[in-house]
C-alpha positions, 0 to 999 in steps of 0.5 A: 569566424566567431559567432555572436555571443547570443547565437552561441547561447541559443545554439548551446541551449538548443543542443541541450534541449535536443539531448534531453528530448532524446533521453526522454524519448528513449525512456518513453520507448523502453518497454514497460512490463505489464502484469495482469493483476486486478486488485491490490491489498496493501498492508501497512505496518505503522511505526517502522518495522525493523528489517533485521528483526523480520525479513532481512535477519542478520547476525544475532545482537545483544541489547544489554551488551550493546552488540548490534544485530538481529533480536531473534534467530533466523529460520530457512524458508521454502526458497533455498538461501532465503531466511526470515525471523524465527517468528515468521514460520508460516510466511517462510513456508509461503516464500515461493509466492513472495519477494522480499524487497530488502534494499528499499530506501528514501531520505526521510529519517525522523518524521513518521508522518512525512515518511508515511506520506512518501511511502504511500505516494512515492514522493516527498511532501510538497508545498505546492501539490498534493500527490495521490496515494498509490491506492488512489492512483490504482482506483483512478487508473483501474476504474470500477470493476462492479457497479455498487462497489467502491474502488478503494477501501481503507481499513484504518484511520483516514490520513493525508498519506492515503488521500487522492490528492490532485485526483479529487474525490472520485479517487478517494476511499471508503474507510472503516475503523474496525471489522465490527462496525462497518464503513463509516457513515454507511451502516444503518443505525440500530434504532432504524428498522429496514421498513423505516429505512426504505420509506426514507429512501423513497422520500429522498428519491422524490425530493432528489428527482424534483430538485435535480430536474429544476437545476439541470445545469448546475454541475455541483448539484449534479455531482452531489446527486451522483455521489449520493446515489453511489452512497445509497448503493454502497449502503445497500444489503448487497455490498454491506453483506461483505462485512459479515465475517461470521459467514466464514468458518470458525477455522478460517477466522481462527487461522487469520488470528486477531483484529489485524487478521480479521482485517485481512480476511475482510480484505479478501472478501472486499477483493472478492466483491470487486474492490480494486485496492484495499489498505489494511492498517496494522498500527492498532492494539499496540500489543507491545506498547508501541506498535512497530515503533520499537523504541525502548520497551517496545522491542521486548514484545515486538515478537507479538506483532511479528507473530500476528503478521505471520498468521495473517499474511500466510493465511491471506496468501493461502485464502486467496489461492483457495479462491483462485484470486492469488494471481489476480491480487497483488499483496504489497507491504508498506512501513515508514522506514526500517531500524538501525541494527544498533540498540538505543539506550532503552534497548530498542531501536531508532529510525533508519531510512537508507535500507529497509524491507518491504515485500510483494506477494501473489499478483501473478509475478515471478517471485524471487524469494528475495530481491536486493542484498544489504550489508552485514547489518542491513544498514545499506544496499550492496546489490540492487538498491530499490527506490520508492518510485521503483517499488511503486512502479513495480506495483503499478506494472503488476496491475497493468498500469504504465508507471510513466503515464502522465496525470495532470494536476491542473495544467501540470503534467505529473507522471504516475511515478517519479521516474520509477523502474519496475523490477524487471525480473519479476515479470520474466 
């Protein structure tokens, strides 16, 4: 007997929904690895670092002869079979504490801002929703570790890619542009003495109490007063002393290197103080004229950036270890995309998003030296391709955050990652 067409459609729709629900339940029931790290330091190489010139060296190329390949020689590391660029000797010695993720990919090729947004959020730009950055998610999920300490600090310029998105201001960041000036808006003006500052705070406290008590039902006023209270705590001497790098030994400061290294030293001090997530930007100073965006002549002095990264990253790993913070602190690295092995007309490299290298270090993970294998010119993955959601899921899992947990943008459920799966072998 033939069923009426409408009934057949309903049955088919119901069957499809049942199948989807079964798949969703299966995915939800799959155990998610859970690490015990408490902090994350995220190093941002603005511009797009060339994977074959840093963490995934290949055969030597020649820009003059238009021969595709690496610009530098490769060296061995502490992990047998894993090599890096010759300008990373200190990082090479620390490879037992590092996993080079050599097969990361996304679909943004030519646009820096869109790629930066995707690497920070794990999702493409949307016209309907502002997604939170990885730092904001960690701040939101991990909460405050110590009173009077921010959850999320950016050492670099604020941007939409670093924003809290739909999570709101409470998951936002405190930022500073250099290690000398301190956090924007918190440092006491040089012409205001400590006693004068104290008198101002006392007067403000009287005004606040009176105004808040007479507007006790106004949520906006209550929220504003709470934010003001947090700002005053952050501006206090206890937290602000974190930025006094001169308290560290000259030997340690010199080991970290230049401005980027000093930012990494400050990141360690912020973690030590209780900050959950610190982003450290390395798109500064333009030692090679272009930063990591190595078109044309930027390629010629790219080694200066790589050496600065080598000093800073290796010293950061050792410094965290000396303070017994390495297992508690995950170091992650981001960059917009990689570079093609072929050289452009000016001797530099273009953009390549289909296969590039990021890294993870510390965080109590079972490090592998390298994860994923690219082809002979680092153009595509041939083993263990790693999507950005997978990379984000690994970060969150290392910090004890379920990457499949649903947050909410209004009434809309949004999983922390877009279906990301952590690298299971790092947790075994």
